[in-house]
N, CA and C atoms of all chains as a GROMACS GRO file, in nm:
protein
  591
    1MET      N    1   0.084  -0.120   0.000
    1MET     CA    2   0.000   0.000   0.000
    1MET      C    3   0.087   0.124   0.000
    2SER      N    4   0.090   0.188  -0.111
    2SER     CA    5   0.167   0.312  -0.117
    2SER      C    6   0.078   0.429  -0.075
    3VAL      N    7   0.138   0.546  -0.072
    3VAL     CA    8   0.064   0.665  -0.030
    3VAL      C    9  -0.044   0.700  -0.132
    4LEU      N   10  -0.010   0.682  -0.260
    4LEU     CA   11  -0.106   0.716  -0.365
    4LEU      C   12  -0.229   0.626  -0.360
    5GLU      N   13  -0.209   0.498  -0.328
    5GLU     CA   14  -0.324   0.407  -0.321
    5GLU      C   15  -0.416   0.444  -0.205
    6VAL      N   16  -0.357   0.480  -0.092
    6VAL     CA   17  -0.439   0.519   0.023
    6VAL      C   18  -0.517   0.646  -0.009
    7LEU      N   19  -0.450   0.742  -0.072
    7LEU     CA   20  -0.516   0.868  -0.106
    7LEU      C   21  -0.628   0.845  -0.207
    8SER      N   22  -0.602   0.756  -0.304
    8SER     CA   23  -0.703   0.724  -0.404
    8SER      C   24  -0.824   0.656  -0.340
    9GLY      N   25  -0.797   0.566  -0.244
    9GLY     CA   26  -0.908   0.501  -0.175
    9GLY      C   27  -0.991   0.598  -0.095
   10VAL      N   28  -0.924   0.693  -0.029
   10VAL     CA   29  -0.998   0.794   0.049
   10VAL      C   30  -1.086   0.879  -0.043
   11LEU      N   31  -1.030   0.920  -0.157
   11LEU     CA   32  -1.108   1.002  -0.251
   11LEU      C   33  -1.226   0.923  -0.308
   12LEU      N   34  -1.204   0.794  -0.339
   12LEU     CA   35  -1.311   0.713  -0.397
   12LEU      C   36  -1.424   0.693  -0.296
   13VAL      N   37  -1.388   0.667  -0.170
   13VAL     CA   38  -1.492   0.645  -0.070
   13VAL      C   39  -1.569   0.774  -0.043
   14ALA      N   40  -1.499   0.887  -0.041
   14ALA     CA   41  -1.568   1.015  -0.022
   14ALA      C   42  -1.661   1.044  -0.138
   15GLY      N   43  -1.618   1.013  -0.260
   15GLY     CA   44  -1.704   1.034  -0.376
   15GLY      C   45  -1.825   0.944  -0.374
   16ALA      N   46  -1.806   0.817  -0.334
   16ALA     CA   47  -1.920   0.725  -0.325
   16ALA      C   48  -2.018   0.772  -0.219
   17LEU      N   49  -1.966   0.826  -0.108
   17LEU     CA   50  -2.054   0.878  -0.003
   17LEU      C   51  -2.135   0.999  -0.052
   18ALA      N   52  -2.069   1.087  -0.130
   18ALA     CA   53  -2.140   1.204  -0.183
   18ALA      C   54  -2.248   1.161  -0.283
   19VAL      N   55  -2.216   1.059  -0.364
   19VAL     CA   56  -2.313   1.010  -0.462
   19VAL      C   57  -2.434   0.949  -0.392
   20LEU      N   58  -2.408   0.869  -0.288
   20LEU     CA   59  -2.518   0.808  -0.213
   20LEU      C   60  -2.604   0.915  -0.144
   21THR      N   61  -2.538   1.016  -0.088
   21THR     CA   62  -2.612   1.124  -0.022
   21THR      C   63  -2.705   1.195  -0.120
   22GLY      N   64  -2.654   1.224  -0.239
   22GLY     CA   65  -2.738   1.290  -0.338
   22GLY      C   66  -2.852   1.201  -0.385
   23GLY      N   67  -2.825   1.071  -0.398
   23GLY     CA   68  -2.931   0.980  -0.442
   23GLY      C   69  -3.042   0.968  -0.341
   24VAL      N   70  -3.006   0.964  -0.212
   24VAL     CA   71  -3.109   0.959  -0.108
   24VAL      C   72  -3.185   1.092  -0.102
   25GLY      N   73  -3.111   1.202  -0.121
   25GLY     CA   74  -3.174   1.333  -0.116
   25GLY      C   75  -3.272   1.356  -0.230
   26MET      N   76  -3.244   1.294  -0.348
   26MET     CA   77  -3.338   1.309  -0.459
   26MET      C   78  -3.470   1.241  -0.430
   27LEU      N   79  -3.470   1.142  -0.339
   27LEU     CA   80  -3.597   1.081  -0.303
   27LEU      C   81  -3.665   1.153  -0.186
   28ARG      N   82  -3.588   1.214  -0.096
   28ARG     CA   83  -3.649   1.264   0.027
   28ARG      C   84  -3.682   1.411   0.024
   29PHE      N   85  -3.627   1.488  -0.068
   29PHE     CA   86  -3.657   1.630  -0.068
   29PHE      C   87  -3.800   1.652  -0.120
   30PRO      N   88  -3.866   1.758  -0.074
   30PRO     CA   89  -4.010   1.770  -0.101
   30PRO      C   90  -4.046   1.839  -0.232
   31ASP      N   91  -3.950   1.890  -0.305
   31ASP     CA   92  -3.984   1.981  -0.413
   31ASP      C   93  -3.888   1.960  -0.529
   32PHE      N   94  -3.923   2.014  -0.644
   32PHE     CA   95  -3.836   1.999  -0.761
   32PHE      C   96  -3.706   2.077  -0.746
   33TYR      N   97  -3.713   2.198  -0.694
   33TYR     CA   98  -3.593   2.282  -0.686
   33TYR      C   99  -3.495   2.228  -0.582
   34THR      N  100  -3.548   2.176  -0.472
   34THR     CA  101  -3.459   2.115  -0.372
   34THR      C  102  -3.397   1.986  -0.427
   35ARG      N  103  -3.471   1.917  -0.513
   35ARG     CA  104  -3.413   1.797  -0.576
   35ARG      C  105  -3.303   1.834  -0.673
   36ILE      N  106  -3.314   1.952  -0.735
   36ILE     CA  107  -3.204   1.999  -0.820
   36ILE      C  108  -3.078   2.017  -0.736
   37HIS      N  109  -3.095   2.066  -0.613
   37HIS     CA  110  -2.979   2.081  -0.525
   37HIS      C  111  -2.913   1.946  -0.495
   38ALA      N  112  -2.995   1.844  -0.467
   38ALA     CA  113  -2.938   1.711  -0.440
   38ALA      C  114  -2.866   1.655  -0.563
   39ALA      N  115  -2.926   1.672  -0.682
   39ALA     CA  116  -2.862   1.624  -0.803
   39ALA      C  117  -2.732   1.698  -0.831
   40GLY      N  118  -2.727   1.826  -0.793
   40GLY     CA  119  -2.603   1.901  -0.811
   40GLY      C  120  -2.492   1.850  -0.722
   41ILE      N  121  -2.527   1.800  -0.603
   41ILE     CA  122  -2.425   1.740  -0.517
   41ILE      C  123  -2.364   1.617  -0.584
   42THR      N  124  -2.448   1.530  -0.639
   42THR     CA  125  -2.392   1.411  -0.704
   42THR      C  126  -2.312   1.449  -0.828
   43ASP      N  127  -2.356   1.553  -0.900
   43ASP     CA  128  -2.286   1.587  -1.023
   43ASP      C  129  -2.150   1.650  -0.996
   44SER      N  130  -2.143   1.737  -0.894
   44SER     CA  131  -2.016   1.807  -0.872
   44SER      C  132  -1.924   1.729  -0.780
   45ALA      N  133  -1.967   1.711  -0.656
   45ALA     CA  134  -1.877   1.650  -0.556
   45ALA      C  135  -1.854   1.502  -0.586
   46GLY      N  136  -1.963   1.428  -0.615
   46GLY     CA  137  -1.947   1.285  -0.638
   46GLY      C  138  -1.862   1.256  -0.760
   47ALA      N  139  -1.898   1.317  -0.874
   47ALA     CA  140  -1.823   1.290  -0.997
   47ALA      C  141  -1.679   1.339  -0.986
   48GLY      N  142  -1.660   1.457  -0.928
   48GLY     CA  143  -1.523   1.510  -0.916
   48GLY      C  144  -1.435   1.423  -0.829
   49LEU      N  145  -1.487   1.382  -0.713
   49LEU     CA  146  -1.404   1.302  -0.622
   49LEU      C  147  -1.375   1.164  -0.680
   50ILE      N  148  -1.476   1.101  -0.743
   50ILE     CA  149  -1.453   0.967  -0.799
   50ILE      C  150  -1.352   0.974  -0.914
   51LEU      N  151  -1.365   1.075  -1.001
   51LEU     CA  152  -1.271   1.083  -1.113
   51LEU      C  153  -1.131   1.120  -1.066
   52LEU      N  154  -1.120   1.203  -0.962
   52LEU     CA  155  -0.986   1.232  -0.909
   52LEU      C  156  -0.924   1.108  -0.844
   53GLY      N  157  -1.008   1.030  -0.775
   53GLY     CA  158  -0.957   0.907  -0.715
   53GLY      C  159  -0.912   0.806  -0.820
   54LEU      N  160  -0.983   0.802  -0.935
   54LEU     CA  161  -0.938   0.713  -1.042
   54LEU      C  162  -0.812   0.767  -1.109
   55LEU      N  163  -0.796   0.900  -1.106
   55LEU     CA  164  -0.680   0.961  -1.173
   55LEU      C  165  -0.550   0.926  -1.102
   56LEU      N  166  -0.558   0.897  -0.971
   56LEU     CA  167  -0.437   0.859  -0.898
   56LEU      C  168  -0.399   0.714  -0.921
   57ARG      N  169  -0.483   0.637  -0.992
   57ARG     CA  170  -0.455   0.495  -1.012
   57ARG      C  171  -0.405   0.462  -1.151
   58VAL      N  172  -0.390   0.561  -1.239
   58VAL     CA  173  -0.365   0.530  -1.379
   58VAL      C  174  -0.220   0.483  -1.399
   59ASP      N  175  -0.203   0.401  -1.504
   59ASP     CA  176  -0.068   0.358  -1.542
   59ASP      C  177  -0.021   0.434  -1.666
   60ALA      N  178  -0.111   0.444  -1.764
   60ALA     CA  179  -0.071   0.503  -1.892
   60ALA      C  180  -0.105   0.652  -1.894
   61TRP      N  181  -0.040   0.720  -1.987
   61TRP     CA  182  -0.054   0.865  -1.994
   61TRP      C  183  -0.186   0.905  -2.059
   62ASP      N  184  -0.228   0.830  -2.163
   62ASP     CA  185  -0.348   0.870  -2.236
   62ASP      C  186  -0.475   0.842  -2.155
   63THR      N  187  -0.468   0.742  -2.066
   63THR     CA  188  -0.582   0.719  -1.977
   63THR      C  189  -0.605   0.838  -1.885
   64ALA      N  190  -0.497   0.897  -1.835
   64ALA     CA  191  -0.510   1.015  -1.751
   64ALA      C  192  -0.568   1.131  -1.829
   65VAL      N  193  -0.529   1.142  -1.957
   65VAL     CA  194  -0.583   1.251  -2.038
   65VAL      C  195  -0.732   1.232  -2.062
   66ARG      N  196  -0.774   1.105  -2.085
   66ARG     CA  197  -0.917   1.080  -2.104
   66ARG      C  198  -0.998   1.110  -1.978
   67LEU      N  199  -0.941   1.073  -1.864
   67LEU     CA  200  -1.011   1.104  -1.739
   67LEU      C  201  -1.023   1.254  -1.718
   68LEU      N  202  -0.918   1.328  -1.752
   68LEU     CA  203  -0.925   1.474  -1.738
   68LEU      C  204  -1.026   1.534  -1.834
   69ILE      N  205  -1.039   1.474  -1.955
   69ILE     CA  206  -1.138   1.522  -2.051
   69ILE      C  207  -1.279   1.501  -1.996
   70ILE      N  208  -1.303   1.382  -1.939
   70ILE     CA  209  -1.436   1.355  -1.880
   70ILE      C  210  -1.464   1.452  -1.767
   71LEU      N  211  -1.364   1.476  -1.681
   71LEU     CA  212  -1.382   1.565  -1.566
   71LEU      C  213  -1.414   1.708  -1.612
   72LEU      N  214  -1.338   1.756  -1.709
   72LEU     CA  215  -1.362   1.892  -1.759
   72LEU      C  216  -1.498   1.903  -1.825
   73PHE      N  217  -1.534   1.798  -1.902
   73PHE     CA  218  -1.662   1.805  -1.972
   73PHE      C  219  -1.779   1.803  -1.875
   74LEU      N  220  -1.771   1.718  -1.772
   74LEU     CA  221  -1.878   1.716  -1.672
   74LEU      C  222  -1.884   1.846  -1.596
   75ALA      N  223  -1.767   1.904  -1.564
   75ALA     CA  224  -1.766   2.030  -1.491
   75ALA      C  225  -1.822   2.144  -1.576
   76LEU      N  226  -1.812   2.132  -1.709
   76LEU     CA  227  -1.869   2.238  -1.793
   76LEU      C  228  -2.018   2.218  -1.818
   77THR      N  229  -2.060   2.094  -1.846
   77THR     CA  230  -2.196   2.075  -1.895
   77THR      C  231  -2.298   2.053  -1.784
   78SER      N  232  -2.256   2.000  -1.671
   78SER     CA  233  -2.355   1.968  -1.568
   78SER      C  234  -2.419   2.093  -1.506
   79PRO      N  235  -2.343   2.199  -1.472
   79PRO     CA  236  -2.411   2.320  -1.427
   79PRO      C  237  -2.495   2.386  -1.535
   80THR      N  238  -2.451   2.374  -1.660
   80THR     CA  239  -2.529   2.431  -1.770
   80THR      C  240  -2.665   2.362  -1.782
   81ALA      N  241  -2.664   2.230  -1.778
   81ALA     CA  242  -2.789   2.155  -1.789
   81ALA      C  243  -2.880   2.183  -1.670
   82THR      N  244  -2.820   2.193  -1.551
   82THR     CA  245  -2.901   2.220  -1.432
   82THR      C  246  -2.966   2.358  -1.440
   83HIS      N  247  -2.888   2.456  -1.488
   83HIS     CA  248  -2.942   2.591  -1.498
   83HIS      C  249  -3.053   2.600  -1.602
   84ILE      N  250  -3.034   2.533  -1.716
   84ILE     CA  251  -3.138   2.533  -1.818
   84ILE      C  252  -3.265   2.468  -1.765
   85LEU      N  253  -3.248   2.360  -1.690
   85LEU     CA  254  -3.363   2.286  -1.635
   85LEU      C  255  -3.440   2.371  -1.536
   86ALA      N  256  -3.368   2.438  -1.445
   86ALA     CA  257  -3.436   2.521  -1.346
   86ALA      C  258  -3.504   2.640  -1.412
   87HIS      N  259  -3.439   2.695  -1.514
   87HIS     CA  260  -3.497   2.809  -1.583
   87HIS      C  261  -3.626   2.769  -1.656
   88ALA      N  262  -3.623   2.652  -1.722
   88ALA     CA  263  -3.741   2.606  -1.794
   88ALA      C  264  -3.855   2.576  -1.698
   89ALA      N  265  -3.823   2.517  -1.583
   89ALA     CA  266  -3.928   2.486  -1.487
   89ALA      C  267  -3.987   2.613  -1.428
   90ARG      N  268  -3.901   2.711  -1.402
   90ARG     CA  269  -3.949   2.837  -1.346
   90ARG      C  270  -4.037   2.910  -1.447
   91ARG      N  271  -4.000   2.899  -1.573
   91ARG     CA  272  -4.078   2.964  -1.676
   91ARG      C  273  -4.210   2.893  -1.700
   92ASP      N  274  -4.211   2.763  -1.676
   92ASP     CA  275  -4.332   2.685  -1.695
   92ASP      C  276  -4.428   2.697  -1.576
   93GLY      N  277  -4.381   2.762  -1.469
   93GLY     CA  278  -4.471   2.786  -1.358
   93GLY      C  279  -4.478   2.675  -1.256
   94VAL      N  280  -4.368   2.602  -1.240
   94VAL     CA  281  -4.363   2.502  -1.133
   94VAL      C  282  -4.354   2.577  -1.001
   95PRO      N  283  -4.448   2.552  -0.908
   95PRO     CA  284  -4.450   2.633  -0.786
   95PRO      C  285  -4.338   2.595  -0.691
   96MET      N  286  -4.293   2.693  -0.614
   96MET     CA  287  -4.190   2.668  -0.515
   96MET      C  288  -4.254   2.615  -0.387
   97TRP      N  289  -4.178   2.533  -0.318
   97TRP     CA  290  -4.229   2.472  -0.195
   97TRP      C  291  -4.201   2.565  -0.079
   98ARG      N  292  -4.308   2.600  -0.006
   98ARG     CA  293  -4.290   2.676   0.118
   98ARG      C  294  -4.304   2.581   0.236
   99GLU      N  295  -4.263   2.630   0.350
   99GLU     CA  296  -4.270   2.544   0.468
   99GLU      C  297  -4.415   2.526   0.511
  100GLY      N  298  -4.454   2.402   0.532
  100GLY     CA  299  -4.592   2.372   0.567
  100GLY      C  300  -4.674   2.319   0.451
  101ASP      N  301  -4.620   2.331   0.330
  101ASP     CA  302  -4.690   2.274   0.215
  101ASP      C  303  -4.679   2.122   0.217
  102PRO      N  304  -4.770   2.052   0.149
  102PRO     CA  305  -4.753   1.907   0.137
  102PRO      C  306  -4.640   1.875   0.041
  103ARG      N  307  -4.585   1.755   0.058
  103ARG     CA  308  -4.476   1.711  -0.030
  103ARG      C  309  -4.530   1.687  -0.170
  104ARG      N  310  -4.450   1.727  -0.270
  104ARG     CA  311  -4.489   1.702  -0.408
  104ARG      C  312  -4.391   1.606  -0.471
  105MET      N  313  -1.244  -0.180  -0.263
  105MET     CA  314  -1.256  -0.034  -0.277
  105MET      C  315  -1.339   0.002  -0.400
  106ILE      N  316  -1.295  -0.050  -0.514
  106ILE     CA  317  -1.367  -0.022  -0.639
  106ILE      C  318  -1.504  -0.088  -0.634
  107PHE      N  319  -1.512  -0.205  -0.569
  107PHE     CA  320  -1.642  -0.271  -0.556
  107PHE      C  321  -1.739  -0.187  -0.475
  108ALA      N  322  -1.689  -0.122  -0.370
  108ALA     CA  323  -1.775  -0.036  -0.288
  108ALA      C  324  -1.827   0.082  -0.369
  109VAL      N  325  -1.739   0.139  -0.450
  109VAL     CA  326  -1.782   0.253  -0.533
  109VAL      C  327  -1.886   0.209  -0.634
  110MET      N  328  -1.865   0.089  -0.694
  110MET     CA  329  -1.963   0.041  -0.792
  110MET      C  330  -2.096   0.011  -0.726
  111ALA      N  331  -2.093  -0.042  -0.603
  111ALA     CA  332  -2.218  -0.070  -0.533
  111ALA      C  333  -2.292   0.060  -0.501
  112ALA      N  334  -2.218   0.162  -0.458
  112ALA     CA  335  -2.282   0.291  -0.428
  112ALA      C  336  -2.342   0.351  -0.555
  113LEU      N  337  -2.270   0.338  -0.667
  113LEU     CA  338  -2.323   0.393  -0.792
  113LEU      C  339  -2.448   0.318  -0.836
  114LEU      N  340  -2.449   0.185  -0.817
  114LEU     CA  341  -2.567   0.107  -0.857
  114LEU      C  342  -2.688   0.143  -0.771
  115VAL      N  343  -2.665   0.158  -0.640
  115VAL     CA  344  -2.777   0.194  -0.552
  115VAL      C  345  -2.831   0.332  -0.588
  116THR      N  346  -2.740   0.425  -0.619
  116THR     CA  347  -2.784   0.560  -0.658
  116THR      C  348  -2.860   0.557  -0.789
  117MET      N  349  -2.818   0.471  -0.884
  117MET     CA  350  -2.891   0.462  -1.010
  117MET      C  351  -3.031   0.405  -0.988
  118VAL      N  352  -3.043   0.309  -0.896
  118VAL     CA  353  -3.176   0.254  -0.866
  118VAL      C  354  -3.266   0.361  -0.803
  119LEU      N  355  -3.211   0.440  -0.710
  119LEU     CA  356  -3.290   0.548  -0.649
  119LEU      C  357  -3.332   0.652  -0.752
  120THR      N  358  -3.242   0.681  -0.846
  120THR     CA  359  -3.273   0.779  -0.950
  120THR      C  360  -3.383   0.728  -1.043
  121LEU      N  361  -3.378   0.599  -1.076
  121LEU     CA  362  -3.484   0.543  -1.160
  121LEU      C  363  -3.617   0.542  -1.085
  122LEU      N  364  -3.612   0.522  -0.953
  122LEU     CA  365  -3.734   0.528  -0.873
  122LEU      C  366  -3.795   0.667  -0.879
  123ARG      N  367  -3.710   0.769  -0.869
  123ARG     CA  368  -3.759   0.907  -0.881
  123ARG      C  369  -3.813   0.931  -1.022
  124THR      N  370  -3.754   0.867  -1.121
  124THR     CA  371  -3.805   0.882  -1.257
  124THR      C  372  -3.945   0.824  -1.271
  125PHE      N  373  -3.968   0.709  -1.204
  125PHE     CA  374  -4.099   0.646  -1.221
  125PHE      C  375  -4.207   0.717  -1.142
  126LEU      N  376  -4.176   0.765  -1.021
  126LEU     CA  377  -4.283   0.822  -0.939
  126LEU      C  378  -4.278   0.973  -0.925
  127GLY      N  379  -4.180   1.036  -0.992
  127GLY     CA  380  -4.169   1.180  -0.976
  127GLY      C  381  -4.287   1.251  -1.039
  128PRO      N  382  -4.352   1.341  -0.965
  128PRO     CA  383  -4.466   1.409  -1.024
  128PRO      C  384  -4.420   1.514  -1.125
  129GLY      N  385  -4.487   1.515  -1.238
  129GLY     CA  386  -4.458   1.618  -1.337
  129GLY      C  387  -4.346   1.579  -1.430
  130LEU      N  388  -4.319   1.670  -1.522
  130LEU     CA  389  -4.223   1.643  -1.629
  130LEU      C  390  -4.080   1.671  -1.587
  131TYR      N  391  -4.060   1.780  -1.511
  131TYR     CA  392  -3.924   1.827  -1.486
  131TYR      C  393  -3.850   1.739  -1.387
  132ASN      N  394  -3.923   1.678  -1.294
  132ASN     CA  395  -3.858   1.581  -1.204
  132ASN      C  396  -3.802   1.464  -1.284
  133ARG      N  397  -3.875   1.422  -1.386
  133ARG     CA  398  -3.828   1.307  -1.464
  133ARG      C  399  -3.707   1.344  -1.548
  134ILE      N  400  -3.709   1.466  -1.604
  134ILE     CA  401  -3.593   1.507  -1.684
  134ILE      C  402  -3.468   1.518  -1.596
  135LEU      N  403  -3.487   1.573  -1.476
  135LEU     CA  404  -3.374   1.584  -1.382
  135LEU      C  405  -3.321   1.447  -1.344
  136ALA      N  406  -3.410   1.353  -1.319
  136ALA     CA  407  -3.367   1.220  -1.280
  136ALA      C  408  -3.294   1.150  -1.395
  137ILE      N  409  -3.341   1.169  -1.518
  137ILE     CA  410  -3.275   1.106  -1.632
  137ILE      C  411  -3.136   1.166  -1.654
  138ASN      N  412  -3.125   1.298  -1.634
  138ASN     CA  413  -2.995   1.364  -1.648
  138ASN      C  414  -2.895   1.313  -1.544
  139THR      N  415  -2.943   1.299  -1.420
  139THR     CA  416  -2.857   1.246  -1.314
  139THR      C  417  -2.819   1.100  -1.342
  140PHE      N  418  -2.914   1.025  -1.397
  140PHE     CA  419  -2.885   0.886  -1.432
  140PHE      C  420  -2.777   0.877  -1.540
  141GLY      N  421  -2.780   0.970  -1.634
  141GLY     CA  422  -2.676   0.970  -1.737
  141GLY      C  423  -2.538   1.000  -1.681
  142THR      N  424  -2.531   1.096  -1.588
  142THR     CA  425  -2.401   1.125  -1.525
  142THR      C  426  -2.350   1.004  -1.447
  143LYS      N  427  -2.443   0.938  -1.378
  143LYS     CA  428  -2.403   0.819  -1.303
  143LYS      C  429  -2.359   0.706  -1.395
  144THR      N  430  -2.418   0.699  -1.514
  144THR     CA  431  -2.375   0.597  -1.610
  144THR      C  432  -2.232   0.624  -1.657
  145VAL      N  433  -2.200   0.751  -1.680
  145VAL     CA  434  -2.062   0.786  -1.719
  145VAL      C  435  -1.963   0.742  -1.610
  146LEU      N  436  -1.996   0.774  -1.484
  146LEU     CA  437  -1.908   0.735  -1.374
  146LEU      C  438  -1.898   0.583  -1.364
  147PHE      N  439  -2.011   0.514  -1.386
  147PHE     CA  440  -2.012   0.368  -1.375
  147PHE      C  441  -1.926   0.305  -1.483
  148VAL      N  442  -1.933   0.359  -1.603
  148VAL     CA  443  -1.851   0.305  -1.712
  148VAL      C  444  -1.702   0.327  -1.683
  149ALA      N  445  -1.667   0.444  -1.628
  149ALA     CA  446  -1.527   0.471  -1.595
  149ALA      C  447  -1.476   0.376  -1.487
  150VAL      N  448  -1.557   0.358  -1.382
  150VAL     CA  449  -1.515   0.270  -1.272
  150VAL      C  450  -1.509   0.125  -1.318
  151ALA      N  451  -1.603   0.084  -1.406
  151ALA     CA  452  -1.600  -0.054  -1.457
  151ALA      C  453  -1.477  -0.077  -1.544
  152GLY      N  454  -1.436   0.024  -1.620
  152GLY     CA  455  -1.313   0.010  -1.697
  152GLY      C  456  -1.192  -0.010  -1.609
  153PHE      N  457  -1.188   0.061  -1.495
  153PHE     CA  458  -1.076   0.041  -1.405
  153PHE      C  459  -1.085  -0.093  -1.334
  154LEU      N  460  -1.207  -0.143  -1.312
  154LEU     CA  461  -1.221  -0.272  -1.245
  154LEU      C  462  -1.179  -0.386  -1.336
  155PHE      N  463  -1.215  -0.380  -1.463
  155PHE     CA  464  -1.182  -0.488  -1.555
  155PHE      C  465  -1.043  -0.474  -1.615
  156GLY      N  466  -0.973  -0.365  -1.582
  156GLY     CA  467  -0.841  -0.345  -1.639
  156GLY      C  468  -0.842  -0.306  -1.785
  157ARG      N  469  -0.954  -0.244  -1.829
  157ARG     CA  470  -0.962  -0.201  -1.968
  157ARG      C  471  -0.991  -0.052  -1.972
  158PRO      N  472  -0.892   0.032  -1.983
  158PRO     CA  473  -0.918   0.176  -1.983
  158PRO      C  474  -0.978   0.227  -2.114
  159GLU      N  475  -1.004   0.138  -2.209
  159GLU     CA  476  -1.067   0.186  -2.333
  159GLU      C  477  -1.212   0.223  -2.311
  160PHE      N  478  -1.269   0.181  -2.197
  160PHE     CA  479  -1.408   0.217  -2.169
  160PHE      C  480  -1.426   0.367  -2.150
  161LEU      N  481  -1.317   0.438  -2.126
  161LEU     CA  482  -1.330   0.582  -2.100
  161LEU      C  483  -1.378   0.657  -2.223
  162ASP      N  484  -1.346   0.605  -2.342
  162ASP     CA  485  -1.398   0.668  -2.464
  162ASP      C  486  -1.550   0.660  -2.470
  163ILE      N  487  -1.604   0.544  -2.430
  163ILE     CA  488  -1.749   0.528  -2.425
  163ILE      C  489  -1.808   0.626  -2.325
  164GLY      N  490  -1.737   0.647  -2.214
  164GLY     CA  491  -1.784   0.742  -2.115
  164GLY      C  492  -1.789   0.884  -2.169
  165ILE      N  493  -1.686   0.923  -2.244
  165ILE     CA  494  -1.685   1.057  -2.304
  165ILE      C  495  -1.804   1.075  -2.399
  166LEU      N  496  -1.825   0.974  -2.486
  166LEU     CA  497  -1.936   0.983  -2.581
  166LEU      C  498  -2.070   0.988  -2.510
  167TYR      N  499  -2.083   0.910  -2.402
  167TYR     CA  500  -2.210   0.908  -2.332
  167TYR      C  501  -2.236   1.041  -2.263
  168ALA      N  502  -2.131   1.106  -2.211
  168ALA     CA  503  -2.150   1.238  -2.150
  168ALA      C  504  -2.197   1.339  -2.254
  169LEU      N  505  -2.138   1.335  -2.373
  169LEU     CA  506  -2.181   1.424  -2.481
  169LEU      C  507  -2.327   1.403  -2.517
  170VAL      N  508  -2.364   1.276  -2.539
  170VAL     CA  509  -2.500   1.244  -2.582
  170VAL      C  510  -2.601   1.283  -2.475
  171ASN      N  511  -2.562   1.263  -2.348
  171ASN     CA  512  -2.652   1.296  -2.237
  171ASN      C  513  -2.681   1.446  -2.232
  172PHE      N  514  -2.577   1.527  -2.246
  172PHE     CA  515  -2.596   1.672  -2.240
  172PHE      C  516  -2.682   1.721  -2.356
  173VAL      N  517  -2.651   1.672  -2.477
  173VAL     CA  518  -2.726   1.716  -2.594
  173VAL      C  519  -2.871   1.672  -2.585
  174ALA      N  520  -2.895   1.550  -2.534
  174ALA     CA  521  -3.032   1.501  -2.522
  174ALA      C  522  -3.110   1.582  -2.420
  175THR      N  523  -3.046   1.620  -2.309
  175THR     CA  524  -3.116   1.701  -2.209
  175THR      C  525  -3.156   1.837  -2.265
  176VAL      N  526  -3.064   1.901  -2.336
  176VAL     CA  527  -3.093   2.033  -2.393
  176VAL      C  528  -3.203   2.022  -2.499
  177ALA      N  529  -3.199   1.915  -2.580
  177ALA     CA  530  -3.299   1.899  -2.685
  177ALA      C  531  -3.437   1.875  -2.626
  178VAL      N  532  -3.445   1.792  -2.522
  178VAL     CA  533  -3.575   1.763  -2.461
  178VAL      C  534  -3.630   1.888  -2.394
  179LEU      N  535  -3.542   1.970  -2.332
  179LEU     CA  536  -3.592   2.093  -2.271
  179LEU      C  537  -3.640   2.191  -2.376
  180ARG      N  538  -3.573   2.194  -2.492
  180ARG     CA  539  -3.620   2.278  -2.600
  180ARG      C  540  -3.758   2.233  -2.647
  181LEU      N  541  -3.779   2.103  -2.654
  181LEU     CA  542  -3.910   2.053  -2.696
  181LEU      C  543  -4.018   2.084  -2.592
  182THR      N  544  -3.984   2.076  -2.464
  182THR     CA  545  -4.086   2.112  -2.364
  182THR      C  546  -4.118   2.260  -2.371
  183HIS      N  547  -4.020   2.342  -2.407
  183HIS     CA  548  -4.049   2.484  -2.418
  183HIS      C  549  -4.142   2.511  -2.536
  184TYR      N  550  -4.129   2.433  -2.642
  184TYR     CA  551  -4.216   2.453  -2.757
  184TYR      C  552  -4.350   2.381  -2.744
  185GLN      N  553  -4.368   2.306  -2.637
  185GLN     CA  554  -4.490   2.226  -2.625
  185GLN      C  555  -4.615   2.315  -2.622
  186GLU      N  556  -4.607   2.423  -2.543
  186GLU     CA  557  -4.725   2.509  -2.533
  186GLU      C  558  -4.750   2.583  -2.663
  187LEU      N  559  -4.644   2.619  -2.735
  187LEU     CA  560  -4.662   2.684  -2.864
  187LEU      C  561  -4.732   2.590  -2.962
  188VAL      N  562  -4.687   2.464  -2.966
  188VAL     CA  563  -4.746   2.368  -3.058
  188VAL      C  564  -4.892   2.344  -3.023
  189SER      N  565  -4.920   2.327  -2.893
  189SER     CA  566  -5.059   2.300  -2.854
  189SER      C  567  -5.146   2.423  -2.878
  190ASP      N  568  -5.088   2.544  -2.870
  190ASP     CA  569  -5.169   2.661  -2.895
  190ASP      C  570  -5.202   2.677  -3.044
  191THR      N  571  -5.106   2.643  -3.130
  191THR     CA  572  -5.131   2.666  -3.272
  191THR      C  573  -5.213   2.553  -3.333
  192GLU      N  574  -5.193   2.429  -3.285
  192GLU     CA  575  -5.261   2.317  -3.348
  192GLU      C  576  -5.390   2.279  -3.277
  193GLY      N  577  -5.402   2.316  -3.152
  193GLY     CA  578  -5.514   2.265  -3.075
  193GLY      C  579  -5.645   2.335  -3.105
  194GLY      N  580  -5.638   2.453  -3.160
  194GLY     CA  581  -5.761   2.527  -3.178
  194GLY      C  582  -5.812   2.577  -3.044
  195GLU      N  583  -5.943   2.598  -3.035
  195GLU     CA  584  -5.996   2.646  -2.908
  195GLU      C  585  -6.046   2.529  -2.825
  196GLY      N  586  -6.049   2.550  -2.698
  196GLY     CA  587  -6.108   2.451  -2.610
  196GLY      C  588  -6.015   2.340  -2.568
  197ARG      N  589  -5.881   2.360  -2.580
  197ARG     CA  590  -5.792   2.256  -2.529
  197ARG      C  591  -5.728   2.301  -2.401
   0.00000   0.00000   0.00000
């Protein structure tokens, strides 16, 4: 067990924990906009930590480049998609959840 | 280690599909499908490292591209839905 393997394992477990947290939150939050927040956790923290943990395990150079391409692409497109989605829902008149409302 | 990450990703994908099936309205389903696509990209990357085949990362890149384009296209169609129903539906719809 070298230092890099331990660090990679820590990053992978943290990413898996973030992904699980977001997945549970997408079921338990009461509203569409709060569910967007949970999905954003899985997209940013989960994907970033898992891909960084895999990046410490690579042997070849081009594999590291592909992982970096995936990381950059997810970091660019995931907030864009989330923003477009929230904007479309807000424009379509999806109501916001206030405290005391029933779960939707 | 990698097995734990794959198990967490599989459980999250199952929860996301559950939200897709029972989520009220259209936008919850689009959000769940988008999240499912991101999780598929991560799953393909982790599976490539588990099987010792890093060529799977190319499939992951392509899937991320297709997922983003599909989400934007579907949202564009939902935005035009009311326009289409207004022009074709006539009165009383």
